[in-house]
C-alpha positions as CSV (number, residue, x, y, z in Angstrom):
1,M,-13.1,19.5,44.3
2,D,-16.4,17.7,43.7
3,K,-15.8,17.9,39.9
4,L,-12.6,15.8,40.0
5,R,-12.8,12.6,38.0
6,T,-12.7,9.4,40.0
7,P,-9.8,7.2,39.2
8,E,-10.6,3.9,37.4
9,K,-10.3,0.6,39.3
10,F,-6.9,-0.9,39.5
11,N,-6.2,-3.6,37.0
12,V,-4.5,-6.4,38.9
13,E,-4.2,-8.5,35.8
14,A,-2.2,-5.9,33.7
15,R,0.5,-7.4,31.6
16,N,3.0,-5.0,33.0
17,L,1.7,-5.0,36.5
18,A,4.6,-2.8,37.9
19,D,4.0,0.0,35.4
20,A,0.2,-0.2,35.8
21,W,0.6,0.1,39.6
22,K,3.0,3.1,39.3
23,R,0.6,5.0,37.1
24,W,-2.6,4.2,39.2
25,K,-0.8,4.9,42.5
26,E,0.2,8.4,41.3
27,E,-3.4,9.3,40.3
28,V,-5.0,7.9,43.5
29,E,-2.5,9.8,45.7
30,L,-3.4,13.0,44.0
31,Y,-7.1,12.3,44.2
32,I,-7.0,11.5,47.9
33,D,-4.8,14.6,48.7
34,L,-7.2,16.8,46.9
35,T,-10.5,15.4,48.3
36,M,-9.7,14.3,51.9
37,D,-8.2,15.5,55.2
38,S,-4.5,14.6,55.2
39,E,-4.5,13.6,58.8
40,D,-7.4,11.1,58.8
41,E,-5.5,7.9,58.1
42,K,-8.5,5.5,58.5
43,A,-10.6,7.5,56.1
44,K,-7.9,7.5,53.5
45,V,-7.4,3.7,53.8
46,K,-11.1,3.2,53.3
47,M,-11.1,5.5,50.3
48,F,-8.2,3.6,48.9
49,L,-10.0,0.2,49.3
50,Y,-13.0,1.7,47.5
51,L,-11.0,3.0,44.6
52,V,-8.9,-0.1,44.1
53,G,-12.0,-2.2,43.2
54,N,-13.2,-5.7,43.9
55,Q,-10.1,-7.4,42.5
56,G,-7.8,-5.0,44.4
57,R,-9.6,-5.7,47.7
58,E,-9.2,-9.5,47.1
59,V,-5.4,-8.9,46.8
60,Y,-5.5,-6.7,49.9
61,E,-6.8,-9.7,51.9
62,T,-3.9,-11.8,51.0
63,L,-1.2,-9.2,52.0
64,T,0.8,-9.4,55.2
65,F,0.7,-6.4,57.7
66,E,2.4,-5.8,61.0
67,H,-0.7,-4.1,62.4
68,P,-4.4,-5.1,62.6
69,P,-6.8,-3.6,60.0
70,N,-7.9,-0.7,62.3
71,D,-4.3,0.4,63.0
72,R,-3.0,0.4,59.4
73,T,-2.0,3.6,57.8
74,F,-2.5,4.7,54.2
75,I,1.3,4.6,53.7
76,Q,1.5,1.0,55.0
77,V,-1.3,-0.1,52.7
78,L,0.5,1.6,49.7
79,Q,3.8,-0.2,50.6
80,A,2.1,-3.6,50.8
81,F,0.7,-3.2,47.3
82,E,4.0,-1.9,46.2
83,N,5.8,-5.0,47.2
84,H,3.0,-7.1,45.6
85,C,3.2,-5.4,42.3
86,N,7.1,-5.1,42.2
87,P,8.4,-8.4,43.5
88,K,12.1,-8.6,44.0
89,K,13.8,-9.8,40.8
90,N,16.3,-12.6,40.5
91,E,19.4,-10.6,39.4
92,T,21.1,-13.7,37.9
93,V,18.0,-14.5,35.8
94,E,17.6,-10.9,34.6
95,R,21.3,-10.7,33.5
96,Y,21.0,-14.1,31.8
97,M,18.0,-12.8,29.8
98,F,20.0,-9.7,28.9
99,N,23.1,-11.5,27.7
100,M,21.0,-14.0,25.6
101,R,19.1,-11.3,23.8
102,N,20.1,-11.1,20.1
103,Q,18.6,-9.0,17.3
104,R,15.6,-10.9,15.9
105,P,14.9,-11.2,12.1
106,D,13.3,-8.0,10.7
107,E,13.8,-6.2,14.0
108,T,15.1,-2.7,13.5
109,F,18.3,-1.5,15.1
110,D,16.5,1.1,17.2
111,K,13.9,-1.5,18.4
112,Y,16.8,-3.8,19.4
113,I,18.6,-1.1,21.4
114,T,15.4,-0.1,23.2
115,E,14.8,-3.7,24.2
116,L,18.3,-4.1,25.5
117,K,18.1,-1.0,27.6
118,L,14.9,-2.2,29.2
119,L,16.4,-5.6,30.1
120,A,19.6,-3.9,31.4
121,S,17.4,-1.7,33.8
122,T,16.6,-4.7,36.0
123,C,20.2,-6.1,36.1
124,N,21.7,-3.6,38.6
125,Y,24.8,-2.9,36.4
126,G,25.2,0.6,37.9
127,A,28.0,2.7,36.3
128,I,28.9,0.1,33.7
129,N,25.3,-0.2,32.4
130,D,26.0,1.6,29.1
131,S,29.2,-0.1,28.3
132,L,27.5,-3.5,28.8
133,V,24.6,-2.5,26.6
134,R,27.2,-1.5,24.0
135,D,28.9,-4.9,24.2
136,R,25.6,-6.7,23.9
137,V,24.9,-4.7,20.7
138,V,28.2,-5.7,19.2
139,C,27.6,-9.4,20.0
140,G,23.9,-9.6,19.2
141,I,23.4,-7.6,16.0
142,S,22.5,-9.5,12.8
143,N,24.6,-7.2,10.5
144,S,28.1,-8.8,10.4
145,S,29.5,-5.9,8.4
146,L,28.4,-3.4,11.0
147,R,29.9,-5.7,13.7
148,E,33.3,-5.6,12.0
149,R,33.1,-1.8,11.8
150,L,32.2,-1.4,15.5
151,L,35.1,-3.7,16.5
152,R,37.5,-1.5,14.5
153,T,36.3,1.7,16.1
154,L,38.5,2.9,18.9
155,D,37.0,4.4,22.1
156,L,33.6,3.1,21.1
157,T,30.7,4.4,23.2
158,L,27.1,3.5,23.4
159,D,26.1,6.8,21.6
160,K,28.6,6.1,18.9
161,T,27.4,2.6,18.5
162,M,23.8,3.8,18.1
163,Q,24.9,6.4,15.5
164,L,26.8,3.9,13.4
165,G,24.0,1.3,13.6
166,R,21.4,3.7,12.4
167,A,23.5,4.9,9.5
168,A,24.3,1.3,8.4
169,E,20.6,0.4,8.5
170,L,19.6,3.4,6.5
171,T,22.3,2.7,3.9
172,K,21.1,-0.8,3.5
173,E,17.5,0.2,3.0
174,R,18.6,2.7,0.3
175,I,20.6,0.1,-1.6
176,K,17.7,-2.4,-1.4
177,T,15.4,0.2,-2.9
178,L,17.8,0.9,-5.8
179,E,18.3,-2.8,-6.5
180,N,14.6,-3.8,-6.4
181,P,12.2,-1.5,-8.3
182,T,9.1,-0.7,-6.3
183,A,5.7,-2.1,-7.1
184,A,4.6,1.4,-8.1
185,S,7.2,1.5,-10.8
186,N,6.0,-1.9,-12.2
187,T,2.5,-0.6,-12.2
188,E,3.5,2.4,-14.1
189,V,5.3,0.3,-16.8
190,N,2.3,-2.0,-17.2
191,S,0.1,1.1,-17.5
192,V,2.2,2.6,-20.3
193,R,2.2,-0.9,-22.1
194,H,-1.6,-0.9,-21.9
195,M,-1.9,2.5,-23.3
196,T,0.4,1.7,-26.4
197,K,-1.3,-1.7,-27.2
198,P,-3.2,-1.5,-30.5
199,N,-6.9,-1.4,-30.2
200,T,-8.0,-4.3,-32.6
201,K,-11.7,-3.7,-32.1
202,L,-11.3,0.0,-32.9
203,K,-9.5,-0.8,-36.1
204,Q,-12.2,-3.3,-37.1
205,K,-14.9,-0.7,-36.5
206,Q,-13.0,1.9,-38.5
207,G,-12.5,-0.6,-41.4
208,T,-16.2,-1.3,-41.4
209,Y,-17.0,2.3,-41.4
210,V,-14.7,3.0,-44.4
211,K,-16.1,0.1,-46.3
212,H,-19.6,1.4,-45.6
213,E,-18.7,4.9,-46.7
214,K,-17.2,3.6,-49.9
215,Q,-20.3,1.6,-50.7
216,Q,-22.4,4.7,-50.0
217,Y,-20.3,6.7,-52.3
218,R,-20.8,4.2,-55.1
219,N,-24.6,4.1,-54.5
220,N,-24.9,7.9,-54.5
221,N,-23.1,8.5,-57.7
222,S,-24.6,8.0,-61.2
223,C,-23.4,5.0,-63.4
224,K,-21.1,6.2,-66.2
225,Y,-22.6,3.7,-68.6
226,C,-26.3,4.4,-68.1
227,G,-26.4,7.7,-66.2
228,R,-28.6,6.3,-63.5
229,K,-28.2,5.4,-59.9
230,H,-28.2,1.7,-59.1
231,E,-26.3,-1.0,-57.3
232,H,-22.7,-1.1,-58.4
233,S,-22.8,-4.4,-60.5
234,R,-22.9,-5.2,-64.1
235,S,-26.2,-7.1,-63.8
236,S,-27.9,-4.0,-62.4
237,C,-26.9,-1.7,-65.2
238,P,-29.8,-1.3,-67.8
239,A,-27.2,-0.3,-70.4
240,Y,-25.5,-3.7,-70.3
241,G,-26.1,-5.4,-73.7
242,Q,-27.6,-2.3,-75.3
243,T,-26.3,-0.6,-78.4
244,C,-25.6,3.1,-78.4
245,R,-27.6,5.0,-81.1
246,K,-24.9,7.6,-81.2
247,C,-21.7,5.7,-81.8
248,G,-23.1,2.2,-82.5
249,T,-21.1,0.4,-79.9
250,T,-22.7,-1.6,-77.0
251,N,-23.1,-1.6,-73.3
252,H,-23.8,2.2,-72.8
253,F,-26.6,4.7,-73.5
254,E,-26.4,7.5,-76.0
255,S,-26.9,10.0,-73.1
256,V,-23.5,9.2,-71.6
257,C,-21.7,8.4,-74.9
258,Q,-18.3,10.0,-75.1
259,S,-18.1,9.9,-78.9
260,G,-18.1,13.3,-80.6
261,K,-20.3,12.4,-83.6
262,I,-23.2,10.1,-84.7
263,T,-22.2,7.2,-86.9
264,K,-23.8,4.0,-88.0
265,T,-20.5,2.3,-88.3
266,R,-19.3,0.4,-85.2
267,R,-16.0,2.0,-84.1
268,P,-15.1,0.4,-80.8
269,H,-11.5,1.8,-80.8
270,Q,-13.0,5.4,-80.5
271,V,-15.3,4.8,-77.6
272,R,-14.9,3.1,-74.3
273,T,-17.5,0.3,-74.0
274,L,-18.8,-1.9,-71.3
275,S,-17.5,-5.3,-72.4
276,D,-18.1,-8.4,-70.3
277,D,-14.5,-8.5,-69.1
278,H,-13.9,-4.8,-68.6
279,A,-17.3,-4.1,-67.0
280,S,-16.6,-6.8,-64.5
281,E,-13.1,-5.5,-63.7
282,D,-14.4,-1.9,-63.5
283,Y,-17.2,-2.8,-61.0
284,D,-15.0,-5.0,-58.9
285,S,-12.1,-2.6,-58.6
286,E,-14.4,0.3,-57.4
């Protein structure tokens, strides 16, 4: 028994004092029963006062007893704390709070039902408790369509009310989802649009590459007018302005002449020459 965990001090400032007392009392009673002689009342009272803590002992000093401190029993001390933590409720006030409770904005149907049951538990409604909770649901729900359906339902019970309310809420959520696409869908559409958007920078890079390759091709191929490699321009060609010794025409060398025989007579109609106009067009078009 020495290994039992000592209960924590009682929190006299708990938000729900009645519930806190109920839980703490159960633990303390078990602890005292397991660690002490059940017939030694004075020792049990002292153990209780030790376990309850400083704030609990301050409350103890304010409580009213029929017997002096040395004659008080453990049961009497527990009852005094019970009365302190569970003061008698004003039934009229409790019922007023219950009947004024309507469903709040954004409050789920199940949450509303739970709150109504908690309020009704302190109203002393007895056998008609469930029927009054049902009536409060019909009056207090925010869904007017559901209210109309509940009013049309014969032999309506609390269980049936809860079943219809949950179904209506689920249907409403599904309709809302269908009418309003989710953010995830919007994100997916935007992603697709981004993927299909032309990449201008890539096209520019590709155009520059093609242009560079074309220039390289021109520079790496021999000139058809002089047979040499040089910058693709008329002014760079050494054959420009020269007379071919094979055919007698100008603007190309003998080594690349396309004429089939040697002649001293100028026959421009038989050989393609590099005239000023044609040479310029040829170089510019390549």
